[in-house]
C-alpha positions as CSV (number, residue, x, y, z in Angstrom):
1,M,136.7,248.1,-158.1
2,A,138.5,248.4,-161.4
3,A,138.3,247.9,-165.1
4,I,141.4,246.2,-166.5
5,D,142.6,244.7,-169.8
6,E,144.2,241.3,-170.2
7,K,147.6,242.6,-169.0
8,R,146.0,244.2,-166.0
9,G,146.2,247.6,-167.7
10,L,144.2,250.4,-166.1
11,A,145.1,253.5,-168.1
12,D,147.9,255.2,-170.1
13,N,149.2,258.7,-170.0
14,R,146.1,260.1,-171.6
15,G,143.6,258.3,-169.4
16,I,141.5,255.2,-169.6
17,P,141.6,254.0,-173.3
18,W,138.0,252.6,-173.2
19,Y,136.5,255.6,-171.4
20,G,133.0,256.4,-172.6
21,K,132.7,253.2,-174.8
22,L,131.2,250.8,-172.2
23,P,127.8,252.2,-171.0
24,T,126.9,248.8,-169.4
25,D,130.1,249.0,-167.3
26,I,129.2,252.5,-166.1
27,K,125.7,251.3,-165.1
28,H,127.2,248.3,-163.3
29,Y,129.6,250.5,-161.5
30,H,126.9,252.9,-160.3
31,A,124.7,250.0,-159.2
32,E,127.6,248.7,-157.0
33,V,128.9,251.8,-155.4
34,D,126.4,254.6,-155.5
35,G,125.8,255.9,-152.0
36,G,128.8,254.1,-150.6
37,V,132.3,255.2,-149.4
38,I,134.6,255.7,-152.3
39,L,138.4,256.1,-151.8
40,M,140.4,257.5,-154.6
41,G,143.9,258.8,-155.2
42,Y,144.7,262.4,-155.9
43,G,145.2,261.8,-159.7
44,T,141.8,260.2,-159.9
45,Y,140.3,263.1,-158.0
46,V,141.8,265.6,-160.4
47,E,140.3,263.7,-163.4
48,L,136.7,263.9,-162.0
49,S,134.6,266.9,-162.8
50,K,132.3,266.3,-159.8
51,P,131.9,263.9,-156.8
52,L,130.5,260.5,-157.4
53,P,127.2,259.6,-155.5
54,G,128.2,258.8,-152.0
55,R,131.1,259.8,-149.7
56,N,134.1,260.8,-151.8
57,L,137.5,260.4,-150.0
58,V,140.7,261.6,-151.6
59,A,144.0,259.9,-150.3
60,S,146.7,262.6,-150.5
61,G,149.5,263.9,-148.5
62,K,148.9,267.3,-149.9
63,A,147.3,269.6,-147.4
64,E,145.1,271.6,-149.8
65,Q,141.4,272.5,-150.0
66,L,139.5,270.0,-152.1
67,R,136.5,270.9,-154.2
68,P,133.0,270.6,-152.5
69,G,131.9,267.0,-152.1
70,F,135.4,265.6,-151.6
71,E,137.1,264.8,-148.2
72,L,140.8,264.6,-147.6
73,V,142.4,261.4,-146.2
74,A,146.0,262.0,-145.3
75,D,146.9,258.3,-144.9
76,A,144.8,255.7,-147.0
77,R,146.3,252.7,-145.2
78,E,145.5,254.0,-141.7
79,F,142.1,255.0,-142.8
80,L,141.3,251.6,-144.2
81,K,142.7,249.8,-141.1
82,N,140.6,251.9,-138.7
83,T,137.3,252.3,-140.5
84,Q,134.2,250.2,-139.9
85,D,132.8,251.3,-143.3
86,N,132.7,249.1,-146.4
87,V,135.1,251.2,-148.7
88,W,135.3,251.0,-152.4
89,V,138.9,251.6,-153.5
90,F,138.5,253.4,-156.8
91,G,142.0,253.9,-158.0
92,G,144.4,254.9,-159.5
93,A,147.2,252.5,-159.8
94,G,149.3,253.9,-156.9
95,L,146.4,253.7,-154.4
96,F,145.6,250.1,-155.6
97,A,149.2,249.1,-155.0
98,S,149.7,250.9,-151.6
99,T,146.5,249.4,-150.1
100,F,146.2,246.0,-151.9
101,D,147.1,243.9,-148.9
102,L,144.1,245.3,-147.1
103,V,141.5,244.4,-149.7
104,T,139.2,241.5,-149.1
105,D,137.5,241.2,-152.4
106,L,137.8,242.5,-156.0
107,R,135.1,243.6,-158.3
108,L,136.6,243.7,-161.8
109,T,135.5,244.5,-165.3
110,Q,137.8,242.3,-167.3
111,L,138.3,243.5,-170.8
112,E,139.5,241.2,-173.6
113,G,142.6,242.4,-175.4
114,D,145.7,244.5,-174.7
115,F,145.0,248.3,-174.6
116,H,148.7,249.2,-174.3
117,C,148.3,250.7,-170.9
118,T,151.2,252.2,-168.9
119,K,149.4,252.0,-165.5
120,F,148.5,248.6,-164.1
121,F,146.4,246.9,-161.4
122,P,148.4,244.7,-159.0
123,E,149.0,241.0,-159.7
124,F,146.1,239.3,-157.9
125,H,145.6,235.8,-159.4
126,R,147.7,234.0,-156.7
127,M,146.1,235.8,-153.8
128,F,142.4,235.8,-154.8
129,I,139.9,233.2,-156.1
130,L,137.4,233.9,-158.8
131,T,133.9,233.4,-157.3
132,S,131.6,234.7,-160.0
133,Q,131.7,236.1,-163.5
134,S,129.0,237.3,-165.9
135,E,128.5,236.3,-169.5
136,S,130.7,238.3,-172.0
137,I,129.2,241.6,-173.2
138,T,130.4,243.4,-176.3
139,E,129.9,247.2,-176.7
140,N,131.6,249.4,-179.3
141,G,133.8,246.5,-180.4
142,I,135.1,245.8,-176.8
143,T,134.2,242.5,-175.1
144,F,134.2,242.4,-171.3
145,R,132.7,240.6,-168.3
146,F,132.2,241.4,-164.7
147,E,134.1,239.3,-162.2
148,T,134.1,238.9,-158.3
149,W,137.3,237.6,-156.6
150,Q,137.7,236.8,-152.9
151,R,141.0,236.8,-151.1
152,R,142.3,233.2,-150.4
153,P,142.2,232.2,-146.8
């Protein structure tokens, strides 16, 4: 699950440019993943002030104690290959890139425009088929839609 701009941008060096400006996207995200298994990279973990509702896994080779509510996963790829759980890969860009071949479907918030990001979601158009999309929504001057993509057979 990710929110991306037209150039597949996820964030810049200061964070997510549209952060806090899309309340409908936040509600949609929570409706999808709350109570589920969420896998995030260490950088994403650092940005969060508290765990998200559900099981919060942090992919990191750092053997350090995490804050309460977070669990360490030393090898994200091995975890994904061996789990029976439905896992939401939450980002950031490095985790998306390193596990992308294991993903079966994408839930994207597609934003219109270029937000001049420096961190990007992997190229996916050739490997996935768009199976559904919502009507466009505009909040705080930003237009976006929700999309579901399935991996091509």
